[in-house]
C-alpha positions as CSV (number, residue, x, y, z in Angstrom):
1,M,1.5,-3.8,-25.3
2,A,-1.2,-7.8,-25.8
3,E,-4.4,-6.6,-25.9
4,E,-6.7,-9.5,-23.7
5,E,-9.9,-10.7,-25.9
6,G,-13.3,-12.1,-25.1
7,P,-15.5,-11.1,-22.7
8,V,-15.5,-10.4,-18.5
9,R,-12.7,-12.3,-16.8
10,V,-13.5,-13.6,-13.0
11,R,-10.2,-15.0,-11.0
12,K,-11.7,-16.2,-7.6
13,G,-8.5,-17.0,-4.3
14,K,-7.7,-16.9,-1.1
15,S,-5.6,-15.2,1.0
16,S,-4.4,-15.4,4.3
17,F,-3.8,-12.7,6.9
18,S,-2.9,-15.0,9.8
19,S,-3.3,-19.3,11.2
20,S,-6.5,-18.4,11.9
21,V,-8.5,-16.3,9.6
22,S,-8.6,-16.5,6.3
23,Y,-10.7,-14.2,2.8
24,N,-11.6,-15.3,0.2
25,W,-11.7,-12.8,-2.9
26,S,-13.2,-12.5,-6.4
27,I,-11.7,-9.9,-9.4
28,T,-13.3,-8.8,-11.8
29,W,-11.5,-7.9,-15.0
30,F,-12.1,-6.4,-18.5
31,S,-9.8,-5.9,-22.0
32,E,-9.0,-3.2,-22.2
33,E,-11.0,-1.7,-25.1
34,E,-14.8,-2.7,-23.7
35,K,-16.0,-0.6,-22.2
36,V,-18.3,-1.8,-18.8
37,E,-20.3,1.1,-18.5
38,E,-21.9,2.9,-21.2
39,G,-20.3,5.8,-22.0
40,A,-16.4,4.4,-20.7
41,V,-13.1,5.3,-21.6
42,S,-10.9,2.3,-22.6
43,S,-8.8,0.9,-19.6
44,Y,-8.3,-1.0,-17.1
45,A,-11.3,-1.9,-15.2
46,L,-11.7,-3.8,-11.5
47,E,-14.2,-4.8,-9.6
48,L,-13.1,-7.2,-6.8
49,N,-15.5,-7.9,-3.8
50,L,-13.4,-9.8,-0.8
51,T,-14.8,-12.2,1.7
52,D,-14.5,-13.4,5.4
53,S,-13.6,-16.3,6.7
54,K,-17.3,-16.6,6.7
55,N,-18.0,-15.6,3.4
56,V,-19.3,-12.3,4.7
57,T,-18.5,-9.9,2.5
58,C,-16.4,-7.4,4.3
59,L,-14.8,-4.4,1.7
60,Y,-16.3,-4.3,-2.2
61,A,-14.4,-2.0,-4.8
62,K,-14.8,-1.1,-8.4
63,W,-12.9,1.1,-10.4
64,R,-10.9,2.6,-13.2
65,M,-7.3,3.8,-13.3
66,N,-4.8,4.5,-15.6
67,F,-0.8,6.3,-14.9
68,T,1.1,8.0,-16.6
69,I,4.5,7.5,-16.2
70,G,8.1,10.0,-16.8
71,Y,11.5,8.0,-17.3
72,E,15.4,9.0,-18.3
73,T,16.1,7.0,-21.4
74,T,19.6,5.5,-22.1
75,S,20.6,9.1,-24.1
76,K,19.6,11.0,-21.0
77,T,16.3,12.4,-23.0
78,N,13.1,11.9,-20.3
79,K,10.5,9.8,-22.2
80,T,6.5,9.0,-20.8
81,V,4.6,6.1,-21.3
82,T,0.5,6.3,-20.3
83,I,-0.1,2.4,-19.5
84,S,-3.7,1.2,-19.4
85,D,-3.4,-1.6,-19.9
86,L,-1.5,-3.3,-17.0
87,G,-2.4,-7.4,-18.0
88,N,-3.3,-10.4,-16.0
89,A,-3.7,-9.1,-12.3
90,T,-3.5,-11.3,-9.8
91,Y,-4.3,-10.4,-5.8
92,N,-2.4,-11.5,-3.1
93,G,-1.9,-9.8,0.2
94,S,-5.3,-8.1,0.2
95,I,-7.3,-8.1,3.4
96,C,-10.2,-7.8,5.3
97,G,-8.6,-6.3,8.8
98,D,-9.3,-6.4,11.6
99,D,-9.7,-3.7,15.4
100,Q,-5.9,-3.4,15.3
101,I,-4.6,-4.5,11.4
102,G,-6.9,-1.8,8.3
103,P,-7.9,-3.8,6.0
104,K,-6.3,-3.5,2.6
105,I,-7.0,-4.2,-1.4
106,E,-3.6,-5.4,-3.4
107,V,-3.5,-5.9,-6.6
108,Q,-0.2,-7.4,-8.8
109,F,0.3,-7.3,-12.1
110,G,2.8,-10.0,-13.3
111,S,6.1,-8.7,-12.2
112,V,5.5,-5.0,-13.7
113,F,3.0,-3.0,-12.0
114,S,1.7,-3.3,-8.4
115,W,-0.8,-1.6,-6.5
116,T,-1.9,-0.8,-2.7
117,A,-5.2,1.3,-1.2
118,Y,-4.7,1.5,2.6
119,F,-8.0,1.8,4.5
120,T,-8.8,2.7,8.9
121,K,-10.6,2.5,10.3
122,E,-12.0,5.8,13.1
123,V,-15.7,6.0,15.7
124,S,-18.4,6.5,12.5
125,T,-16.5,6.2,10.1
126,Y,-13.4,5.1,7.7
127,L,-10.8,6.7,5.7
128,I,-9.1,6.1,2.2
129,E,-6.3,6.6,4.1
130,S,-2.8,6.5,0.9
131,I,-2.4,4.1,-2.9
132,S,0.5,3.2,-3.3
133,F,1.8,1.8,-7.0
134,S,4.9,0.1,-7.5
135,Y,6.4,-0.2,-11.5
136,N,9.9,-1.6,-12.3
137,T,11.9,-1.0,-15.1
138,N,13.6,-4.0,-16.3
139,D,10.6,-4.3,-17.7
140,S,11.8,-4.1,-21.7
141,T,8.7,-4.4,-23.3
142,T,7.4,-1.0,-21.1
143,F,10.4,1.0,-20.8
144,P,12.7,-0.8,-23.4
145,D,15.3,2.5,-22.8
146,A,15.0,2.9,-19.3
147,K,18.3,4.3,-17.6
148,K,17.7,3.2,-14.4
149,K,17.0,-0.6,-14.3
150,E,15.3,-1.3,-10.8
151,N,11.9,-1.5,-8.8
152,F,10.4,2.4,-8.5
153,T,7.4,3.0,-5.6
154,V,5.2,6.3,-5.2
155,H,3.0,6.1,-2.0
156,E,0.4,9.4,-1.9
157,P,-1.6,10.8,0.6
158,V,-6.0,11.0,0.1
159,A,-7.2,10.3,3.7
160,V,-10.5,10.8,2.2
161,R,-12.7,10.3,5.0
162,I,-16.2,8.6,4.0
163,P,-19.6,7.5,6.9
164,L,-19.4,3.7,7.8
165,D,-21.7,1.8,5.9
166,E,-22.3,4.1,3.1
167,I,-20.1,3.0,-0.5
168,F,-17.5,6.5,-2.2
169,R,-18.8,7.3,-5.0
170,C,-16.8,9.5,-7.5
171,N,-17.0,9.5,-11.6
172,S,-14.9,12.6,-11.6
173,I,-11.8,11.7,-13.8
174,L,-9.5,12.2,-9.6
175,T,-5.9,12.8,-10.1
176,L,-2.5,11.8,-7.4
177,G,0.9,12.9,-8.1
178,K,2.6,15.8,-10.3
179,K,6.4,15.0,-11.6
180,D,7.0,11.4,-12.9
181,V,4.2,8.9,-11.8
182,V,0.8,10.7,-12.6
183,Q,-3.1,8.1,-11.4
184,H,-5.7,8.8,-13.0
185,Y,-8.9,7.6,-11.1
186,W,-13.0,7.6,-12.4
187,D,-16.1,5.2,-11.9
188,V,-15.0,3.9,-7.9
189,H,-17.2,2.4,-5.9
190,V,-15.7,1.2,-3.0
191,Q,-16.6,0.2,0.5
192,A,-14.3,-0.8,3.4
193,F,-16.4,-2.1,6.6
194,V,-19.3,-3.8,5.4
195,Q,-21.5,-4.2,7.7
196,N,-23.2,-7.5,8.5
197,G,-22.2,-8.3,4.8
198,T,-24.7,-5.7,2.6
199,V,-22.7,-3.3,0.2
200,S,-24.9,-0.3,0.9
201,T,-26.9,1.7,-1.3
202,K,-26.1,5.5,0.4
203,E,-23.5,6.8,-1.5
204,F,-20.6,9.7,-0.3
205,L,-20.2,11.7,-3.4
206,C,-16.4,13.0,-3.7
207,D,-16.5,17.0,-4.5
208,K,-16.1,16.5,-8.0
209,D,-19.3,14.5,-7.9
210,K,-21.6,16.8,-6.3
211,T,-23.1,19.4,-8.3
212,S,-21.8,22.8,-8.4
213,T,-23.4,25.7,-8.5
214,T,-20.9,27.5,-11.3
215,V,-23.3,25.4,-13.9
216,V,-25.4,28.7,-15.4
217,P,-27.8,27.0,-17.2
218,I,-30.8,29.3,-19.8
219,A,-33.9,31.0,-17.5
220,P,-35.7,27.6,-17.0
221,T,-38.4,28.2,-19.5
222,T,-41.3,25.3,-20.3
223,L,-41.6,25.0,-23.9
224,P,-43.7,23.6,-26.5
225,S,-42.2,21.4,-28.1
226,P,-37.8,19.6,-26.6
227,T,-36.7,20.2,-30.6
228,T,-37.3,24.3,-30.1
229,T,-33.7,26.1,-30.0
230,P,-32.4,28.1,-26.6
231,A,-31.7,31.6,-25.6
232,Q,-28.6,32.6,-27.5
233,K,-25.5,32.2,-24.4
234,E,-22.3,33.3,-25.5
235,K,-19.8,31.6,-26.8
236,P,-17.8,28.8,-24.8
237,E,-13.9,29.8,-24.4
238,I,-11.4,27.6,-26.5
239,G,-9.4,24.0,-25.1
240,S,-6.7,21.9,-26.3
241,Y,-6.6,18.7,-25.2
242,S,-4.0,15.7,-25.9
243,V,-3.8,12.2,-25.4
244,N,-0.5,10.0,-24.7
245,N,0.7,6.6,-25.2
246,T,3.7,5.3,-25.4
247,N,5.1,6.5,-29.0
248,G,4.5,9.9,-27.9
249,T,1.3,11.9,-28.3
250,C,-1.1,10.6,-30.1
251,L,-4.4,12.9,-30.3
252,L,-5.0,16.5,-30.8
253,A,-7.7,18.2,-29.9
254,T,-8.2,22.1,-29.9
255,M,-12.1,23.6,-30.0
256,G,-15.2,25.4,-28.4
257,L,-17.8,23.3,-26.7
258,Q,-21.5,24.5,-26.0
259,L,-23.6,21.6,-24.6
260,N,-27.3,22.0,-25.4
261,M,-29.5,19.4,-23.5
262,T,-33.4,19.4,-23.6
263,Q,-34.9,17.3,-20.4
264,D,-38.6,17.7,-19.4
265,K,-38.7,20.0,-22.5
266,V,-36.5,22.5,-20.2
267,V,-33.6,23.4,-22.2
268,T,-30.0,23.8,-20.7
269,V,-27.5,25.3,-21.7
270,I,-23.6,25.1,-21.0
271,N,-20.3,26.1,-21.4
272,I,-17.8,23.8,-21.0
273,K,-14.2,26.0,-19.1
274,P,-10.3,23.9,-20.3
275,N,-9.3,25.3,-16.8
276,T,-12.0,23.4,-14.4
277,T,-12.0,20.3,-16.8
278,D,-9.9,16.9,-16.8
279,F,-9.0,15.4,-19.7
280,T,-8.0,11.2,-20.7
281,G,-8.0,9.0,-23.8
282,S,-6.7,6.3,-24.7
283,C,-4.8,5.4,-28.6
284,H,-5.5,3.2,-31.0
285,S,-5.6,1.6,-34.9
286,Q,-9.3,1.2,-34.9
287,T,-10.4,3.6,-32.9
288,A,-9.5,7.2,-30.3
289,L,-11.3,8.4,-27.8
290,L,-10.7,12.0,-25.9
291,R,-13.0,11.8,-22.0
292,L,-13.2,15.3,-20.4
293,N,-14.7,15.4,-16.8
294,G,-15.6,18.4,-14.9
295,S,-17.2,19.2,-11.1
296,N,-21.0,19.1,-13.4
297,I,-20.0,15.9,-16.4
298,N,-19.0,11.9,-15.7
299,Y,-17.9,12.3,-19.0
300,L,-18.2,12.8,-22.0
301,D,-16.6,11.1,-24.1
302,F,-15.1,12.0,-28.3
303,V,-14.8,8.0,-30.4
304,F,-13.0,8.0,-33.8
305,A,-13.0,5.2,-36.2
306,V,-10.9,4.8,-39.4
307,K,-13.2,4.3,-42.0
308,N,-11.7,2.5,-45.5
309,E,-8.7,2.3,-44.5
310,N,-7.9,6.1,-45.5
311,R,-10.2,8.4,-43.2
312,F,-11.6,8.6,-39.9
313,Y,-15.0,10.3,-38.5
314,L,-16.3,11.0,-35.2
315,K,-18.1,7.7,-34.7
316,E,-19.3,8.1,-30.9
317,V,-20.9,10.4,-28.8
318,N,-21.4,9.9,-24.9
319,V,-22.2,11.9,-22.1
320,S,-23.2,11.9,-18.8
321,M,-24.1,15.4,-16.5
322,Y,-25.5,16.2,-13.4
323,L,-28.2,18.9,-14.0
324,V,-28.4,22.0,-11.8
325,N,-31.4,20.1,-10.8
326,G,-29.5,17.5,-9.1
327,S,-30.7,14.8,-11.6
328,V,-28.6,13.0,-14.2
329,F,-28.8,14.0,-18.0
330,S,-27.3,10.7,-19.9
331,I,-26.7,9.7,-23.6
332,A,-25.1,7.7,-25.7
333,N,-24.9,7.5,-29.5
334,N,-22.2,5.2,-31.5
335,N,-23.4,5.3,-34.8
336,L,-22.5,9.7,-35.6
337,S,-20.3,10.7,-38.6
338,Y,-18.8,13.8,-38.2
339,W,-15.5,15.1,-39.1
340,D,-14.4,13.2,-41.7
341,A,-10.9,13.7,-43.3
342,P,-8.5,11.9,-44.6
343,L,-6.1,10.1,-42.6
344,G,-2.5,11.6,-41.7
345,S,-4.6,15.4,-41.7
346,S,-6.2,17.6,-39.2
347,Y,-10.4,18.3,-39.3
348,M,-10.4,22.4,-38.7
349,C,-14.1,24.3,-38.8
350,N,-14.0,27.3,-37.8
351,K,-17.3,28.1,-37.2
352,E,-20.0,26.9,-35.1
353,Q,-21.0,23.6,-36.1
354,T,-23.1,21.5,-34.7
355,I,-22.9,17.8,-33.7
356,S,-26.1,15.9,-33.2
357,V,-26.1,13.5,-30.7
358,S,-29.5,12.8,-29.7
359,G,-33.1,14.8,-30.5
360,A,-32.3,16.0,-26.4
361,F,-27.9,16.9,-26.5
362,Q,-26.6,18.6,-29.4
363,I,-23.1,19.9,-28.5
364,N,-21.6,23.3,-30.7
365,T,-18.2,23.4,-31.9
366,F,-16.4,26.8,-32.0
367,Y,-13.1,27.0,-33.6
368,L,-12.6,23.3,-33.5
369,R,-10.0,21.6,-35.2
370,V,-8.2,17.6,-34.1
371,Q,-7.0,15.1,-35.2
372,P,-7.0,11.6,-33.7
373,F,-4.6,9.4,-35.4
374,N,-1.3,9.3,-36.7
375,V,-0.1,12.8,-35.1
376,I,3.5,13.3,-35.5
377,E,6.1,15.2,-33.4
378,G,3.2,16.7,-31.0
379,K,2.1,18.9,-33.5
380,Y,-1.5,19.2,-36.2
381,S,-1.1,17.7,-39.6
382,T,-2.4,19.9,-43.2
383,A,-5.7,20.6,-42.6
384,Q,-9.0,20.0,-44.0
385,E,-11.3,23.0,-43.9
386,C,-15.3,22.0,-43.2
387,S,-17.8,23.4,-46.2
388,L,-18.9,25.7,-43.2
389,D,-15.2,28.0,-44.0
390,D,-15.3,26.8,-47.6
391,D,-16.9,29.5,-49.4
392,T,-14.9,31.8,-51.1
393,I,-16.4,29.8,-53.8
394,L,-19.6,32.0,-53.6
395,I,-17.2,35.1,-55.2
396,P,-16.2,32.7,-58.6
397,I,-20.3,30.9,-58.5
398,I,-21.5,34.9,-58.7
399,V,-19.0,35.7,-61.3
400,G,-19.5,33.9,-63.7
401,A,-23.3,33.9,-63.9
402,G,-23.3,37.5,-64.1
403,L,-21.0,37.5,-67.1
404,S,-23.0,34.5,-68.9
405,G,-26.2,36.4,-67.6
406,L,-24.1,39.6,-69.6
407,I,-23.2,37.6,-72.6
408,I,-26.6,36.1,-73.2
409,V,-27.9,39.9,-73.2
410,I,-25.3,41.0,-75.9
411,V,-26.3,37.6,-78.0
412,I,-30.2,38.8,-78.0
413,A,-30.0,42.6,-79.0
414,Y,-27.4,41.3,-82.1
415,L,-30.1,39.2,-83.2
416,I,-32.9,41.7,-82.5
417,G,-30.8,44.2,-85.2
418,R,-30.6,41.8,-87.7
419,R,-33.8,41.3,-87.5
420,K,-34.5,44.5,-88.5
421,S,-31.3,45.3,-90.4
422,Y,-33.5,42.1,-92.7
423,A,-36.7,44.3,-92.9
424,G,-34.8,47.5,-94.4
425,Y,-33.1,46.3,-97.0
426,Q,-36.7,44.2,-98.0
427,T,-38.7,48.1,-98.1
428,L,-35.5,49.7,-100.7
429,R,-35.4,46.4,-102.6
430,N,-39.3,46.5,-103.4
431,S,-39.5,50.8,-104.1
432,Y,-37.5,49.8,-107.6
433,K,-40.5,48.2,-109.4
434,T,-40.1,49.9,-112.5
435,H,-35.8,49.0,-113.2
436,I,-36.2,45.0,-112.9
437,F,-32.3,45.3,-113.6
438,F,-30.8,47.6,-111.7
439,K,-33.6,45.8,-108.6
440,M,-31.5,42.8,-109.2
441,I,-28.4,44.0,-109.5
442,A,-29.1,46.3,-106.1
443,F,-31.3,42.9,-104.6
444,H,-27.8,41.0,-105.5
445,L,-25.3,44.8,-103.8
446,C,-27.2,44.9,-101.4
447,L,-27.7,40.5,-100.1
448,A,-24.1,40.7,-100.7
449,Q,-23.7,43.9,-98.4
450,D,-25.7,42.4,-95.8
451,C,-24.2,38.8,-95.6
452,S,-21.0,40.8,-96.2
453,A,-22.8,43.0,-93.0
454,D,-23.2,40.4,-91.5
455,E,-20.5,38.2,-91.2
456,D,-18.8,41.4,-89.8
457,N,-21.5,42.6,-87.1
458,F,-21.1,38.6,-85.8
459,L,-18.1,38.9,-84.8
460,V,-18.9,41.7,-82.0
461,P,-20.6,39.5,-79.7
462,I,-18.2,36.6,-80.9
463,A,-15.7,38.5,-79.6
464,V,-16.7,40.0,-76.5
465,G,-18.0,37.0,-75.6
466,A,-14.9,35.0,-76.5
467,A,-13.5,38.4,-73.5
468,L,-15.9,37.6,-71.4
469,A,-15.0,33.6,-71.2
470,G,-11.2,34.7,-70.2
471,V,-11.6,36.7,-68.7
472,L,-14.5,33.8,-66.4
473,I,-10.9,31.7,-66.8
474,L,-9.0,34.3,-65.1
475,M,-10.6,34.6,-62.4
476,L,-11.6,30.8,-61.7
477,L,-7.6,30.3,-62.0
478,I,-6.8,33.0,-59.6
479,Y,-8.9,31.8,-56.9
480,L,-7.6,28.4,-57.3
481,I,-4.0,29.5,-56.9
482,G,-5.9,31.6,-54.5
483,L,-7.4,28.6,-52.7
484,K,-3.8,26.2,-53.0
485,H,-2.1,28.6,-51.3
486,H,-4.5,29.1,-48.4
487,H,-4.6,25.5,-47.8
488,T,-0.6,25.6,-48.2
489,G,-1.2,28.2,-44.9
490,Y,-2.7,25.9,-42.9
491,E,0.2,23.2,-43.0
492,Q,2.9,25.3,-42.6
493,F,0.1,26.3,-39.2
């Protein structure tokens, strides 16, 4: 789908409910890769302010959403497409409602998609009653090989009851639907039946945003400095996460995550539990994003980027979550450089690795494997290991150092022995003072024998050194062959 360029765009207009009542509206949307708030997932974002004929706000809503749609192809196979950029929006049919008909939000995205939210009012509360989503498989761009070419509509009950004069807020991911259409909503702020034209500042939280007792921090202890290491905690469970787009799976991640936060000199350690964690994300040619979301985590974003057209790395981490005391902890860093590997491969680090996002927030990863680009058939490609895993290189280094030391000792011992041998020959020569002729002969013979002995003896350390060097080379070759098979095993895995 075409990506929109530029900053925020605003469309304004008017929709009619009856011949005597009209409503003004404005809708704001953002391009697919634009972040409206720090740490936001790339998705379609809307902000709506609906006013009545007196130009008084009657309904306010701001939210993010994407959709995963499954359909049957002409080849009788099932295919899934994730929609995160719905295109230009219109807003016809949205109304403030009255005592007989409740408010509703209607958004159209060309002729392919439309979305409607229905509200009803009770005595002291109002309800987000239901949501309808329609899609047209006649669109050859989104559904090029759909077997059925027609318009489909799904209707999902919501039944969220909210006190009047309170705004509903849910930063966590809400999921509707299970079969052919799965809808994801997050960063939701909505208030129907706005009182006196003023949007309330009192928030009614969804269950996922409410502080949960499942987060167990390390016993709060006042530390001398924020950088003090917290008490050890058991390792986290290993979770598997993935992101899909129109071509199938585009991002894979497997890892255990442990979050370390420091606030007011109090350290909190939280292990991410995969079975209670939702995930979503997006994939593009130069960037990819994985977002995790749980009962206490508004979002935990891992943003990957391509560098030099041939490698990928973890560029950015954003987090917003609730601590056990109810306070919000938010950190963002878009200047990281971790998990570097060639495009077309995956990055692996089985040992514990620390991602330092800031002085107050670190992430410990366990049994990590990630591939944010070029995923083929939903499987990991060849893994590039981190330096922490590649400790087998120490073996040939230690052996080589030992053998080198042994060679040096042998050479030194030989030189000392040769010096003593030469001194002995000097004494023997001086004892024949009265026999100059024999002394000369003896001197030359001994000297000749000494030189001969030197040549023979010198071969010993040379031979030993050569043998040890050969052993060293052989061990290095064995190591390199083993390392090659080691990486081949990861590729097969």
